[in-house]
DOSEVEX-749401 format. One record per residue: x, y, z of N, C-alpha, C in turn; residue in three letters. Coordinates in steps of 0.1 Angstrom, whole numbers, padded with zeros to 4 digits, always signed. Example, Ala and Ser with C-alpha at 12.3 -4.5 7.8 and 13.67 -1.06 7.14 Angstrom:
REM residues 2
+0132-0057+0078+0123-0045+0078+0132-0033+0078ALA/+0128-0022+0071+0137-0011+0071+0129+0000+0079SER/
REM end
This chain:
REM residues 363
+0009-0012+0000+0000+0000+0000+0009+0012+0000MET/+0008+0021-0010+0016+0033-0012+0009+0044-0005ASP/+0015+0049+0006+0009+0060+0013+0014+0074+0008LYS/+0024+0073+0000+0031+0086-0004+0022+0095-0012SER/+0013+0089-0020+0005+0096-0029-0009+0100-0024ASN/-0011+0096-0011-0024+0099-0005-0026+0114-0004SER/-0039+0118-0007-0043+0132-0005-0043+0135+0010ILE/-0044+0125+0019-0044+0127+0033-0032+0120+0039PHE/-0023+0127+0044-0010+0121+0049-0007+0129+0062ASN/-0008+0122+0073-0006+0128+0086+0009+0134+0087LEU/+0018+0129+0079+0032+0134+0080+0032+0149+0076GLU/+0022+0153+0069+0022+0168+0065+0019+0177+0076LEU/+0013+0172+0087+0010+0180+0098+0022+0186+0104ALA/+0022+0199+0106+0033+0206+0112+0044+0210+0103GLY/+0043+0205+0090+0054+0208+0081+0050+0218+0070GLU/+0037+0221+0070+0032+0229+0059+0034+0244+0062PHE/+0041+0251+0053+0044+0265+0056+0032+0274+0053LYS/+0030+0283+0061+0019+0293+0059+0023+0302+0047PRO/+0013+0309+0042+0016+0318+0031+0021+0332+0036ASP/+0028+0339+0027+0033+0352+0030+0021+0361+0030ILE/+0019+0369+0041+0008+0378+0042+0010+0391+0036LEU/-0001+0396+0029-0001+0410+0024-0013+0417+0029ALA/-0011+0429+0035-0022+0437+0040-0030+0443+0029ASP/-0043+0439+0027-0050+0445+0015-0053+0460+0017PRO/-0052+0465+0029-0055+0479+0032-0042+0486+0036TYR/-0031+0482+0031-0018+0488+0035-0017+0502+0031SER/-0024+0506+0020-0023+0520+0016-0036+0528+0017VAL/-0046+0521+0023-0059+0528+0025-0066+0522+0037ALA/-0075+0530+0043-0083+0525+0054-0094+0516+0049LYS/-0098+0506+0057-0109+0498+0053-0122+0506+0050PRO/-0130+0503+0040-0141+0511+0036-0153+0510+0046PRO/-0153+0500+0054-0165+0499+0063-0160+0497+0078ASN/-0168+0503+0087-0165+0501+0101-0170+0487+0105ALA/-0181+0483+0098-0187+0470+0101-0193+0464+0088SER/-0194+0451+0087-0200+0445+0076-0203+0431+0079ASN/-0213+0425+0072-0215+0411+0073-0221+0405+0060ARG/-0218+0393+0057-0224+0386+0046-0238+0381+0051ILE/-0248+0385+0044-0262+0381+0048-0267+0368+0041LYS/-0264+0367+0028-0269+0356+0020-0258+0346+0017ASN/-0257+0336+0025-0246+0326+0023-0251+0312+0027TYR/-0244+0302+0023-0248+0289+0027-0243+0286+0041ARG/-0252+0285+0050-0249+0283+0064-0245+0268+0067LYS/-0237+0266+0077-0233+0252+0081-0245+0246+0087ILE/-0248+0234+0082-0260+0227+0087-0256+0216+0098ASN/-0264+0215+0109-0261+0206+0119-0260+0192+0115ALA/-0269+0188+0105-0269+0174+0101-0257+0171+0092TRP/-0250+0181+0087-0238+0179+0080-0226+0178+0090GLU/-0226+0167+0097-0217+0167+0109-0202+0167+0106ASN/-0198+0166+0094-0184+0168+0091-0183+0183+0088PHE/-0181+0191+0099-0184+0205+0099-0173+0213+0090PHE/-0161+0208+0090-0151+0215+0082-0155+0214+0067LEU/-0159+0202+0063-0163+0199+0049-0175+0207+0046SER/-0185+0209+0055-0197+0217+0053-0193+0231+0051SER/-0183+0236+0059-0179+0250+0058-0172+0253+0045ALA/-0163+0243+0040-0157+0245+0027-0167+0245+0016ILE/-0177+0237+0017-0188+0238+0007-0194+0252+0006CYS/-0196+0258+0018-0202+0271+0019-0192+0282+0012SER/-0179+0280+0015-0170+0289+0008-0170+0288-0007VAL/-0171+0275-0012-0172+0272-0026-0184+0279-0032ALA/-0195+0278-0025-0208+0284-0031-0206+0299-0032LYS/-0199+0305-0023-0197+0320-0023-0190+0325-0035SER/-0182+0316-0041-0174+0320-0053-0180+0314-0066VAL/-0192+0309-0065-0199+0304-0076-0198+0290-0080GLY/-0193+0282-0071-0191+0267-0074-0204+0261-0076SER/-0205+0251-0086-0217+0244-0088-0217+0231-0081ASP/-0208+0228-0072-0208+0216-0064-0218+0218-0052ILE/-0229+0211-0052-0240+0212-0043-0238+0204-0030GLU/-0231+0192-0032-0231+0182-0021-0218+0184-0013ASP/-0220+0186+0000-0208+0187+0008-0200+0174+0010PHE/-0207+0163+0007-0200+0150+0007-0188+0150-0003HIS/-0189+0157-0013-0178+0158-0023-0165+0163-0016VAL/-0167+0173-0007-0156+0178+0000-0152+0169+0012PHE/-0162+0162+0018-0159+0153+0029-0150+0141+0024ALA/-0152+0138+0012-0143+0127+0006-0129+0132+0005ALA/-0127+0144+0001-0113+0149-0001-0106+0152+0012ILE/-0114+0157+0022-0107+0160+0035-0105+0147+0043THR/-0111+0136+0039-0109+0123+0046-0120+0120+0056GLY/-0129+0130+0059-0139+0128+0068-0148+0116+0065ASP/-0151+0114+0052-0160+0104+0048-0155+0090+0050MET/-0142+0088+0050-0137+0074+0051-0129+0071+0064PHE/-0127+0081+0072-0118+0079+0084-0127+0075+0096ALA/-0129+0062+0097-0136+0057+0109-0127+0058+0121TYR/-0131+0065+0132-0123+0067+0143-0131+0065+0156LEU/-0124+0062+0167-0132+0060+0179-0123+0065+0191TYR/-0130+0070+0201-0123+0074+0213-0133+0072+0225SER/-0127+0067+0236-0136+0066+0248-0136+0079+0256LYS/-0128+0089+0252-0127+0101+0259-0135+0113+0254ASP/-0139+0112+0241-0146+0123+0235-0154+0118+0223LYS/-0166+0125+0221-0174+0121+0209-0166+0123+0196PRO/-0170+0115+0186-0163+0115+0174-0171+0119+0162CYS/-0183+0125+0164-0192+0126+0153-0188+0137+0143ASP/-0179+0145+0146-0175+0156+0136-0163+0152+0128SER/-0159+0139+0128-0149+0134+0118-0135+0137+0122GLY/-0126+0133+0113-0112+0133+0116-0107+0148+0115ILE/-0113+0156+0108-0108+0170+0107-0110+0178+0119THR/-0118+0173+0128-0119+0180+0141-0107+0178+0150ASN/-0099+0168+0147-0088+0164+0156-0074+0166+0149TYR/-0073+0166+0136-0061+0167+0129-0060+0179+0119PHE/-0051+0187+0122-0050+0200+0114-0040+0198+0103PHE/-0044+0197+0091-0035+0195+0079-0039+0205+0068ILE/-0032+0216+0068-0036+0227+0059-0035+0222+0044PRO/-0026+0213+0041-0024+0209+0027-0037+0203+0022ALA/-0044+0196+0030-0057+0190+0026-0067+0201+0022VAL/-0068+0211+0030-0077+0222+0027-0073+0229+0014VAL/-0060+0231+0012-0056+0237+0000-0060+0228-0012LYS/-0058+0215-0012-0063+0207-0023-0078+0207-0025LYS/-0085+0209-0014-0099+0209-0015-0104+0222-0022THR/-0098+0233-0018-0101+0246-0025-0098+0245-0040TYR/-0088+0238-0044-0084+0237-0058-0095+0231-0066ALA/-0103+0222-0061-0113+0215-0070-0124+0225-0074ILE/-0126+0236-0067-0135+0246-0072-0128+0258-0078PHE/-0115+0256-0081-0108+0266-0090-0102+0277-0083GLY/-0098+0276-0070-0092+0288-0064-0080+0283-0055TYR/-0070+0292-0055-0059+0290-0046-0064+0293-0032ASP/-0057+0288-0022-0061+0290-0008-0049+0296+0000CYS/-0052+0307+0006-0041+0313+0014-0043+0309+0029ILE/-0033+0302+0034-0033+0296+0047-0025+0306+0057TYR/-0032+0309+0068-0026+0317+0078-0026+0309+0091VAL/-0014+0307+0096-0012+0299+0108-0016+0307+0121SER/-0017+0299+0132-0020+0306+0145-0009+0315+0149SER/+0004+0311+0146+0015+0319+0149+0015+0332+0141ALA/+0011+0332+0128+0010+0344+0120-0001+0353+0126GLN/-0012+0347+0130-0023+0355+0135-0018+0364+0147ILE/-0011+0357+0156-0005+0364+0168+0005+0375+0164LYS/+0013+0372+0154+0024+0381+0150+0019+0393+0141GLU/+0008+0390+0134+0003+0400+0124-0012+0402+0126ASN/-0016+0404+0138-0030+0404+0141-0038+0415+0132PHE/-0032+0427+0131-0039+0437+0124-0040+0434+0109ARG/-0030+0428+0103-0030+0424+0089-0040+0414+0087VAL/-0041+0404+0096-0050+0393+0095-0065+0398+0096VAL/-0067+0407+0105-0080+0413+0106-0084+0421+0093MET/-0075+0428+0088-0078+0434+0075-0080+0424+0064ASN/-0074+0413+0064-0076+0403+0054-0091+0397+0056MET/-0095+0396+0068-0109+0391+0071-0119+0401+0066ILE/-0116+0414+0069-0125+0424+0064-0126+0425+0049LYS/-0115+0424+0042-0114+0424+0028-0122+0413+0022SER/-0121+0401+0028-0128+0389+0022-0143+0391+0025SER/-0147+0395+0037-0161+0398+0039-0167+0408+0030VAL/-0159+0419+0028-0164+0429+0019-0166+0424+0004ASP/-0159+0413+0001-0161+0407-0012-0173+0397-0012LYS/-0178+0394+0000-0189+0385+0001-0184+0370+0002GLY/-0172+0369+0006-0166+0355+0007-0162+0353+0022ILE/-0169+0343+0028-0166+0340+0042-0152+0334+0044PRO/-0146+0336+0055-0133+0330+0058-0134+0317+0066VAL/-0128+0307+0062-0128+0294+0069-0119+0294+0081LEU/-0124+0292+0092-0116+0290+0105-0116+0276+0109ALA/-0104+0271+0111-0103+0257+0117-0102+0259+0132TRP/-0114+0259+0138-0115+0261+0153-0116+0276+0155GLY/-0124+0279+0165-0126+0293+0169-0126+0294+0184ILE/-0118+0303+0189-0116+0304+0204-0127+0313+0210GLY/-0127+0314+0223-0136+0322+0231-0150+0320+0228ASN/-0154+0307+0224-0167+0304+0220-0176+0303+0232PHE/-0188+0309+0231-0198+0308+0242-0206+0296+0242PRO/-0203+0286+0250-0210+0274+0250-0223+0275+0258PHE/-0233+0266+0256-0246+0267+0262-0246+0267+0277LYS/-0235+0261+0283-0235+0260+0297-0229+0272+0304ASP/-0226+0282+0296-0221+0295+0301-0206+0296+0301GLY/-0199+0285+0297-0185+0286+0297-0180+0291+0283SER/-0167+0294+0282-0161+0299+0270-0149+0290+0267PHE/-0146+0287+0255-0134+0279+0251-0133+0277+0236GLY/-0125+0268+0233-0122+0265+0218-0133+0256+0213LEU/-0139+0260+0202-0147+0251+0194-0139+0246+0183LEU/-0135+0234+0183-0124+0229+0173-0129+0227+0159PRO/-0142+0226+0156-0146+0223+0143-0145+0235+0133GLU/-0146+0232+0121-0146+0243+0111-0157+0252+0112GLY/-0155+0265+0110-0166+0275+0111-0163+0286+0101SER/-0173+0295+0099-0172+0305+0089-0172+0319+0096LEU/-0162+0327+0093-0162+0341+0097-0169+0349+0086ILE/-0180+0355+0088-0187+0361+0078-0191+0376+0081GLY/-0185+0381+0091-0188+0395+0094-0178+0401+0104GLY/-0178+0414+0105-0169+0421+0115-0176+0434+0120TYR/-0171+0438+0131-0177+0450+0137-0166+0458+0145ASP/-0169+0469+0151-0159+0476+0158-0153+0468+0169LYS/-0142+0472+0174-0135+0466+0185-0132+0451+0182ASP/-0130+0448+0169-0125+0435+0164-0135+0424+0167ASP/-0148+0428+0168-0158+0418+0169-0160+0410+0156MET/-0160+0397+0157-0162+0388+0145-0175+0381+0146LEU/-0182+0380+0135-0194+0372+0134-0192+0359+0127TYR/-0195+0348+0135-0191+0335+0131-0203+0326+0130VAL/-0203+0318+0119-0214+0308+0117-0208+0295+0121ASN/-0215+0288+0130-0210+0275+0135-0222+0265+0134VAL/-0219+0252+0137-0229+0242+0135-0240+0241+0146TYR/-0237+0244+0158-0245+0240+0169-0253+0251+0176ASN/-0253+0263+0170-0261+0274+0175-0267+0281+0164ARG/-0280+0285+0165-0287+0292+0154-0282+0306+0152SER/-0277+0312+0163-0272+0326+0161-0283+0336+0159GLY/-0279+0348+0154-0288+0358+0151-0296+0356+0138ASP/-0303+0366+0133-0311+0365+0121-0302+0360+0109ASP/-0290+0364+0109-0281+0360+0098-0273+0347+0101ASP/-0276+0341+0112-0269+0328+0116-0256+0330+0122GLY/-0253+0342+0127-0240+0345+0133-0240+0346+0149TYR/-0229+0342+0155-0226+0345+0169-0215+0355+0169ILE/-0217+0366+0177-0206+0375+0178-0195+0370+0188GLY/-0183+0371+0184-0172+0366+0192-0160+0376+0192ILE/-0156+0379+0203-0144+0387+0205-0132+0378+0209LYS/-0120+0382+0204-0108+0374+0208-0109+0360+0203ASN/-0117+0357+0193-0119+0343+0188-0107+0338+0181GLY/-0098+0347+0176-0086+0343+0169-0075+0338+0178LEU/-0076+0341+0190-0065+0338+0199-0061+0323+0199ASN/-0071+0314+0198-0069+0300+0199-0072+0292+0186ASP/-0076+0299+0175-0079+0292+0163-0066+0285+0158THR/-0068+0273+0152-0056+0266+0146-0051+0272+0134LYS/-0060+0279+0126-0056+0285+0114-0068+0290+0106GLY/-0065+0299+0096-0075+0305+0088-0072+0303+0073LEU/-0082+0302+0065-0081+0299+0051-0089+0310+0043PHE/-0081+0317+0034-0088+0327+0026-0088+0322+0012PHE/-0098+0326+0004-0098+0323-0010-0088+0332-0017VAL/-0079+0326-0025-0069+0334-0032-0073+0336-0046GLY/-0063+0336-0055-0066+0338-0069-0072+0326-0076LYS/-0080+0328-0087-0084+0317-0095-0073+0309-0100PRO/-0074+0296-0101-0064+0287-0106-0071+0277-0115ILE/-0064+0270-0123-0070+0259-0132-0074+0248-0123THR/-0086+0244-0125-0092+0232-0117-0084+0220-0121LYS/-0082+0211-0111-0075+0198-0115-0085+0189-0122PRO/-0080+0180-0129-0088+0170-0136-0095+0162-0125ASP/-0109+0161-0126-0117+0154-0116-0113+0139-0116LEU/-0108+0134-0127-0104+0120-0127-0092+0118-0117ARG/-0083+0128-0117-0071+0127-0108-0076+0129-0093ASP/-0086+0138-0091-0091+0140-0078-0097+0127-0072VAL/-0106+0121-0081-0112+0108-0076-0102+0098-0073TYR/-0092+0097-0082-0081+0087-0080-0074+0089-0067LYS/-0071+0102-0064-0064+0105-0051-0073+0101-0039ASP/-0086+0104-0040-0095+0101-0029-0095+0085-0027VAL/-0097+0078-0038-0098+0063-0036-0085+0058-0030ILE/-0073+0063-0035-0060+0059-0030-0058+0062-0015ASN/-0066+0072-0010-0064+0077+0004-0071+0067+0013SER/-0081+0059+0008-0090+0051+0017-0082+0042+0026ILE/-0073+0034+0020-0065+0024+0029-0056+0032+0039PRO/-0052+0043+0036-0044+0051+0045-0052+0056+0057VAL/-0064+0060+0054-0073+0065+0064-0078+0054+0074LEU/-0079+0042+0068-0084+0031+0076-0073+0024+0084LEU/-0061+0028+0082-0049+0021+0089-0040+0032+0095SER/-0045+0043+0099-0037+0053+0105-0032+0048+0119LEU/-0020+0052+0123-0016+0047+0136-0024+0054+0147PRO/-0025+0047+0158-0033+0052+0170-0026+0065+0175PRO/-0034+0074+0181-0029+0085+0188-0032+0083+0203THR/-0029+0093+0211-0032+0092+0225-0047+0090+0228GLU/-0055+0096+0219-0070+0096+0222-0078+0087+0212ALA/-0072+0085+0200-0080+0078+0189-0074+0066+0183HIS/-0082+0057+0179-0078+0046+0170-0087+0046+0158VAL/-0082+0039+0147-0088+0041+0134-0091+0027+0128PHE/-0101+0028+0118-0103+0016+0110-0108+0004+0119GLY/-0102-0008+0116-0106-0020+0123-0105-0018+0138LYS/-0094-0012+0142-0091-0010+0157-0102-0001+0163ASP/-0108+0009+0155-0118+0017+0160-0131+0009+0163ALA/-0135+0001+0154-0147-0007+0156-0145-0018+0167PHE/-0133-0023+0168-0130-0033+0179-0131-0026+0193ASN/-0125-0014+0194-0125-0007+0207-0140-0003+0210LEU/-0147+0002+0200-0161+0005+0201-0169-0007+0207TRP/-0167-0018+0201-0174-0030+0205-0170-0034+0219ALA/-0157-0034+0222-0152-0038+0235-0157-0028+0246ASP/-0159-0016+0242-0164-0006+0252-0178-0009+0255THR/-0186-0013+0245-0200-0017+0248-0201-0029+0256LEU/-0191-0038+0255-0192-0051+0262-0187-0049+0277LEU/-0181-0038+0280-0175-0036+0293-0186-0030+0302ASP/-0192-0039+0310-0204-0035+0318-0201-0024+0328ASP/-0188-0022+0332-0184-0012+0341-0187+0002+0336SER/-0188+0004+0323-0191+0017+0317-0206+0021+0318ASN/-0214+0011+0322-0229+0013+0322-0236+0010+0335PHE/-0229+0004+0344-0236-0001+0356-0239+0011+0366GLU/-0250+0009+0373-0253+0019+0384-0254+0033+0379ASN/-0260+0035+0368-0262+0049+0362-0277+0053+0362LYS/-0279+0065+0364-0293+0070+0363-0296+0071+0348THR/-0309+0072+0344-0312+0074+0330-0306+0086+0324ASP/-0305+0097+0331-0298+0109+0326-0283+0106+0323GLU/-0277+0099+0333-0263+0096+0331-0261+0086+0319GLU/-0270+0077+0318-0269+0067+0308-0271+0073+0294LEU/-0280+0083+0294-0282+0090+0281-0270+0096+0276GLY/-0262+0103+0285-0250+0109+0281-0239+0099+0276GLY/-0239+0088+0284-0229+0077+0281-0233+0071+0267ILE/-0245+0069+0265-0250+0063+0252-0245+0072+0241ARG/-0246+0085+0242-0241+0094+0231-0226+0093+0230TRP/-0219+0095+0241-0204+0096+0241-0197+0083+0236ASN/-0202+0072+0241-0196+0059+0238-0201+0051+0227LEU/-0213+0056+0221-0219+0048+0210-0224+0057+0199HIS/-0234+0066+0203-0241+0072+0192-0232+0083+0184LEU/-0223+0089+0191-0214+0098+0184-0207+0092+0173SER/-0201+0080+0175-0194+0072+0165-0204+0067+0155ALA/-0216+0062+0159-0226+0057+0150-0231+0069+0141TYR/-0232+0081+0146-0236+0092+0138-0226+0094+0126CYS/-0213+0093+0129-0203+0095+0119-0204+0084+0108MET/-0207+0072+0112-0209+0061+0103-0221+0063+0094VAL/-0232+0067+0100-0245+0069+0093-0244+0080+0083CYS/-0236+0090+0085-0236+0102+0076-0224+0102+0066THR/-0216+0092+0066-0205+0093+0057-0208+0092+0042SER/-0218+0085+0038-0223+0084+0024-0212+0078+0015ASP/-0203+0070+0021-0192+0064+0013-0197+0056+0002ALA/-0207+0048+0004-0212+0039-0006-0216+0046-0019ILE/-0224+0057-0017-0229+0064-0029-0217+0072-0036ASN/-0207+0076-0028-0196+0083-0035-0188+0073-0043TYR/-0186+0061-0038-0179+0051-0046-0187+0046-0058ILE/-0200+0045-0056-0209+0041-0068-0207+0052-0079LYS/-0207+0064-0075-0206+0075-0084-0192+0075-0092ASN/-0182+0071-0084-0168+0070-0090-0168+0059-0101VAL/-0174+0047-0097-0174+0036-0106-0183+0039-0118VAL/-0194+0046-0116-0203+0050-0127-0196+0059-0137GLY/-0188+0069-0132-0181+0078-0141-0168+0072-0147GLN/-0161+0064-0139-0148+0058-0143-0148+0043-0141TYR/-0154+0036-0150-0155+0021-0149-0142+0014-0150PRO/-0131+0022-0154-0118+0015-0155-0110+0017-0142ASP/-0116+0023-0131-0110+0024-0118-0111+0010-0111PHE/-0102+0002-0113-0102-0012-0108-0104-0012-0092ASP/-0096-0003-0086-0097-0003-0071-0111+0001-0066LYS/-0117+0010-0072-0130+0014-0068-0140+0003-0070ALA/-0139-0004-0082-0148-0015-0084-0146-0026-0074ILE/-0133-0028-0070-0130-0039-0061-0135-0036-0047LYS/-0135-0024-0043-0140-0021-0029-0155-0018-0028ILE/-0161-0016-0039-0176-0012-0039-0184-0022-0031LEU/-0183-0035-0034-0191-0045-0026-0187-0045-0011PRO/-0175-0042-0008-0171-0041+0006-0178-0029+0013LEU/-0178-0018+0006-0185-0006+0012-0200-0009+0013PHE/-0206-0017+0003-0220-0020+0004-0222-0029+0016ALA/-0212-0038+0019-0213-0046+0031-0213-0037+0044GLN/-0204-0027+0044-0204-0018+0055-0217-0011+0057MET/-0223-0007+0046-0236+0000+0046-0247-0009+0052ASN/-0247-0021+0048-0257-0031+0052-0255-0033+0067GLN/-0243-0034+0072-0240-0036+0086-0245-0024+0094LEU/-0243-0012+0089-0248+0000+0095-0263+0000+0096LYS/-0269-0005+0086-0284-0006+0086-0289-0017+0096ASP/-0281-0027+0097-0284-0038+0107-0285-0033+0121ASN/-0275-0023+0124-0275-0017+0138-0288-0009+0139ILE/-0291-0001+0129-0303+0007+0129-0316-0002+0132TRP/-0317-0013+0125-0328-0022+0126-0329-0027+0141SER/-0317-0031+0146-0316-0037+0159-0320-0027+0169LEU/-0316-0014+0167-0319-0004+0177-0333+0002+0176GLN/-0340-0001+0164-0353+0005+0162-0352+0020+0158GLY/-0341+0024+0152-0338+0037+0148-0324+0042+0152GLY/-0322+0055+0152-0308+0059+0155-0305+0057+0170PHE/-0314+0060+0178-0312+0059+0193-0318+0046+0198GLU/-0311+0037+0204-0317+0026+0210-0323+0030+0223PRO/-0335+0024+0227-0341+0027+0240-0332+0025+0251PRO/-0332+0033+0261-0323+0032+0273-0325+0019+0280LEU/-0337+0014+0281-0339+0002+0289-0333-0010+0282ASP/-0332-0010+0268-0325-0020+0261-0310-0018+0262LYS/-0306-0006+0260-0292-0003+0259-0285-0005+0272PHE/-0292-0005+0283-0286-0007+0296-0283-0022+0299SER/-0288-0031+0290-0285-0045+0292-0273-0050+0284THR/-0265-0059+0290-0253-0064+0283-0258-0072+0271HIS/-0268-0079+0272-0273-0088+0261-0275-0079+0248GLU/-0282-0068+0250-0285-0060+0238-0272-0053+0233PHE/-0264-0048+0241-0251-0042+0236-0242-0052+0230ARG/-0243-0065+0234-0235-0075+0228-0239-0077+0214ALA/-0252-0076+0211-0257-0078+0197-0251-0066+0188LYS/-0251-0054+0193-0245-0043+0186-0230-0046+0184ILE/-0223-0050+0195-0209-0053+0194-0205-0063+0184ALA/-0213-0073+0182-0211-0083+0172-0211-0077+0158LYS/-0220-0069+0155-0221-0062+0142-0208-0053+0141ILE/-0204-0046+0151-0193-0037+0150-0180-0045+0147LEU/-0179-0057+0153-0167-0065+0150-0167-0069+0135LYS/-0179-0072+0130-0180-0075+0115-0176-0063+0107GLU/-0179-0051+0111-0176-0038+0104-0161-0037+0105MET/-0154-0040+0116-0140-0039+0117-0133-0048+0108GLY/-0138-0061+0107-0133-0070+0097-0134-0066+0083ASN/-0145-0059+0080-0147-0054+0066-0137-0043+0063THR/-0135-0035+0073-0124-0024+0071-0111-0031+0067CYS/-0107-0041+0074-0095-0048+0071-0095-0054+0057GLU/-0106-0059+0053-0108-0064+0039-0106-0053+0029MET/-0111-0041+0032-0110-0030+0023-0095-0026+0022ILE/-0088-0025+0033-0074-0022+0032-0066-0033+0024VAL/-0069-0045+0027-0062-0056+0020-0065-0056+0005ASN/-0076-0051+0001-0080-0050-0013-0070-0042-0021ALA/-0063-0033-0014-0053-0024-0021-0039-0030-0022PHE/-0037-0042-0016-0024-0048-0016-0021-0053-0030GLU/
REM end
């Protein structure tokens, strides 16, 4: 399995150089004291790969005809990277945890634009220049993609880093930014006002100059070649991937100590953290339809043809869990029993074995 050509390569993390910054207002004052983009594609909560959803919104702002955010989820790796953690929910995909600017750059290229990457270090060193860049983009009607936004007001009254992708679509005096995120409706334009939000963001992405779009055939081939890499990523301190993810998920459900002596309220939270967040990621990946589309357009893609029945098997196993649970959420009275969770775990083990078969299909 050749990992060197994968569009998603963790070795790129920390090695990608940010772009040289140019202040768009270096010879003139910004034309507006405040501004916001009112008509834009908002991030949808059901599009739980939030970075990919945000990229789709940026693409629409520059006239892209790509309607389905899953196209971007395939390129970023969210669609194919099954991951699991006992410590944190996993429903927002791999891009919530791994910051790889090169992937975003390649994703912007498919709708015909260069991408200017600004690192967190650059934001701190050139704050006023970066603010002017944000204002310039908003004035053009193009939201700025933020990978994580700091000083976010959570519903429990606390403030902190929201790690998912978000859209900066407005500004106001005193460096107030208006940000569209997935989990809050915001004001009438879908924004939450945040001050000092750039302090903790991992990075910003601005639409640059138009470029020649890559051949979609090459894009699809890169995506297909990335699949075994994503399914066999080495474990981190918090996450495991592919077969290991499904096995840990199953073992967690089989461990009665995670579920014993809990109130219904406690069990409801545990059900989400240890089961439904990962299941949400599986349910919304749409990998099967993506690969069907690839095979339909490029019937000479032998690897895509080879893995199509395996992803159909993954899809069926996902549906088997749905049928067993009676929907997305299993009833708490059933979920509290070892016997019921064991049935789910058995299916998860099968999904893990199927992941291994997908990886082996590329050997």
